[in-house]
C-alpha positions in Angstrom: -19.3 -4.6 -22.2 -16.6 -2.1 -23.0 -16.0 0.9 -20.7 -17.7 3.2 -23.2 -20.7 0.9 -23.4 -20.9 0.8 -19.6 -20.8 4.6 -19.4 -23.5 4.9 -22.0 -25.7 2.4 -20.2 -25.2 4.2 -16.9 -26.0 7.6 -18.5 -29.2 6.1 -19.9 -30.2 4.7 -16.5 -29.5 8.1 -14.9 -31.6 9.9 -17.7 -34.4 7.5 -16.9 -34.2 8.3 -13.2 -32.9 4.9 -12.3 -29.3 5.4 -11.1 -29.8 2.8 -8.4 -32.2 0.0 -7.4 -34.1 2.3 -5.0 -37.4 3.8 -6.0 -38.0 7.5 -5.5 -36.4 10.7 -6.6 -32.7 10.8 -5.5 -30.7 13.5 -7.1 -27.2 12.6 -8.0 -24.2 14.5 -6.8 -22.2 16.4 -9.4 -19.2 14.5 -10.9 -16.0 14.4 -8.7 -13.3 16.9 -9.4 -9.8 15.7 -10.4 -8.6 17.0 -7.0 -11.2 14.8 -5.2 -10.0 11.8 -7.2 -6.4 12.5 -6.4 -7.2 13.0 -2.7 -9.0 9.7 -2.6 -6.2 7.8 -4.2 -3.7 9.4 -1.8 -5.9 8.4 1.2 -6.5 4.9 -0.1 -2.8 4.5 -1.0 -3.7 2.9 -4.4 -5.2 4.2 -7.7 -8.9 3.7 -8.3 -9.8 1.4 -11.2 -9.8 3.4 -14.5 -13.5 2.8 -15.2 -14.5 3.9 -11.7 -12.5 7.1 -12.1 -14.4 7.8 -15.3 -17.7 7.3 -13.7 -16.8 9.6 -10.8 -15.4 12.2 -13.2 -18.0 12.0 -16.0 -21.3 11.0 -14.4 -21.6 11.4 -10.7 -19.7 11.3 -7.4 -21.3 8.0 -6.3 -24.9 7.1 -5.8 -25.0 4.9 -8.9 -25.3 1.1 -9.0 -26.7 -1.8 -7.0 -29.0 -1.2 -4.0 -28.5 2.4 -3.0 -25.5 2.9 -5.2 -21.8 3.0 -4.5 -20.1 5.5 -2.2 -18.8 8.8 -3.4 -15.5 10.5 -2.8 -15.1 13.8 -0.8 -18.4 15.7 -0.9 -20.1 12.9 -2.8 -22.8 10.4 -2.0 -22.7 8.8 1.4 -25.0 5.9 2.3 -24.3 6.0 6.0 -23.0 8.5 8.6 -19.3 8.2 7.6 -17.9 8.5 4.1 -16.0 5.6 2.5 -12.7 7.6 2.8 -13.4 8.5 6.5 -13.9 4.8 7.2 -10.7 3.9 5.3 -8.8 6.4 7.5 -10.4 5.3 10.8 -9.6 1.6 10.1 -6.0 2.5 9.5 -5.7 4.8 12.5 -7.3 2.3 15.0 -4.2 0.6 16.3 -6.0 -1.1 19.2 -7.5 -3.8 17.0 -6.2 -5.6 13.9 -7.7 -3.9 10.8 -11.0 -5.5 9.7 -9.9 -5.0 6.0 -6.5 -5.0 4.4 -5.2 -1.5 3.4 -6.6 -0.6 0.0 -9.9 -2.5 0.4 -12.9 -0.2 0.9 -16.5 -0.5 2.1 -17.8 0.5 -1.3 -21.5 -0.3 -1.8 -24.0 -0.6 1.1 -26.5 -3.4 0.6 -28.2 -2.8 4.0 -28.4 -5.1 7.0 -24.6 -5.0 7.6 -23.9 -6.3 4.0 -21.5 -4.5 1.7 -19.7 -4.9 -1.6 -16.1 -4.1 -1.0 -13.6 -2.7 -3.6 -10.0 -3.9 -3.6 -7.9 -1.0 -5.1 -4.7 -3.0 -4.7 -5.9 -4.9 -7.9 -5.6 -2.5 -10.9 -9.0 -3.8 -12.1 -10.7 -3.5 -8.7 -11.3 -6.9 -7.4 -14.7 -7.1 -5.6 -15.3 -8.6 -2.2 -18.5 -9.3 -0.2 -19.1 -8.5 3.5 -22.0 -10.0 5.4 -22.2 -9.2 9.2 -18.4 -9.2 9.6 -17.7 -12.2 7.3 -15.8 -11.2 4.2 -15.1 -13.1 1.0 -12.9 -12.1 -2.0 -14.8 -12.6 -5.2 -13.6 -13.7 -8.6 -15.1 -10.5 -10.2 -13.7 -7.2 -11.1 -15.4 -3.8 -10.7 -16.1 -3.7 -14.5 -17.8 -7.2 -14.3 -19.7 -6.1 -11.1 -21.2 -2.9 -12.7 -21.8 -4.8 -16.0 -23.7 -7.6 -14.1 -25.9 -4.9 -12.4 -26.6 -3.2 -15.7 -27.6 -6.6 -17.3 -29.8 -7.5 -14.3 -27.5 -10.3 -13.3 -26.0 -8.7 -10.1 -27.5 -10.9 -7.5 -26.8 -14.0 -9.5 -23.1 -13.1 -10.1 -22.2 -11.6 -6.7 -24.1 -14.4 -4.8 -22.5 -17.3 -6.8 -20.5 -19.4 -4.2 -18.3 -20.5 -7.1 -16.9 -17.0 -7.4 -15.6 -17.0 -3.8 -11.8 -17.0 -3.5 -9.7 -17.8 -0.4 -9.4 -14.9 2.0 -6.1 -13.3 2.8 
C-alpha cells in the first residue's frame, strides 16, 4: 500500500467508527499541531517516520491502529498513565539503571498485559520492535508495513511471526 492508500484506508476506518480494535465509542483526538510534532522529534532526538507524521497531522493525534491504538504526542491519546514522550524522557533521565530501551526507541502501541509494539525512530522508516513482559525483539517490519498489516487484517500474523525477529542490540 502507498502512503496515500494507507491514509485513505485509515480515514475510512475512522468514518466507520473503527479506528482501533476496541469496541465502543472512543472519540479521536484532533490532529497534532506542527509544534507538537516538532516538540516530539526534539524530545525523541530523531525524526518521526514520514507516514506517521502525516497520520498525526492529517487524521488524529494517536488512538488509531492495533489493539487500543498507538500513542499520541503532547495532548494526544494516552493508553496508560504516562504519555509516550513522558516515558521517553523518564527512561533517559533515570541514571540509576541502564536504559531499558535505546534512545530513539519508543513504547508506541499498548497491547495490554505488559505487551507493547515499539517504534525505532533511529530508522527513517520506523523499524518496529515487540516488547513482552520486559523481553524485547527487533522486528523485520517498518511502521508502514505494520500499519498496512493491521489494515489488511494480518497484524497478528505479521507481528507474531518468529521469522521476523532480528538480533537485539
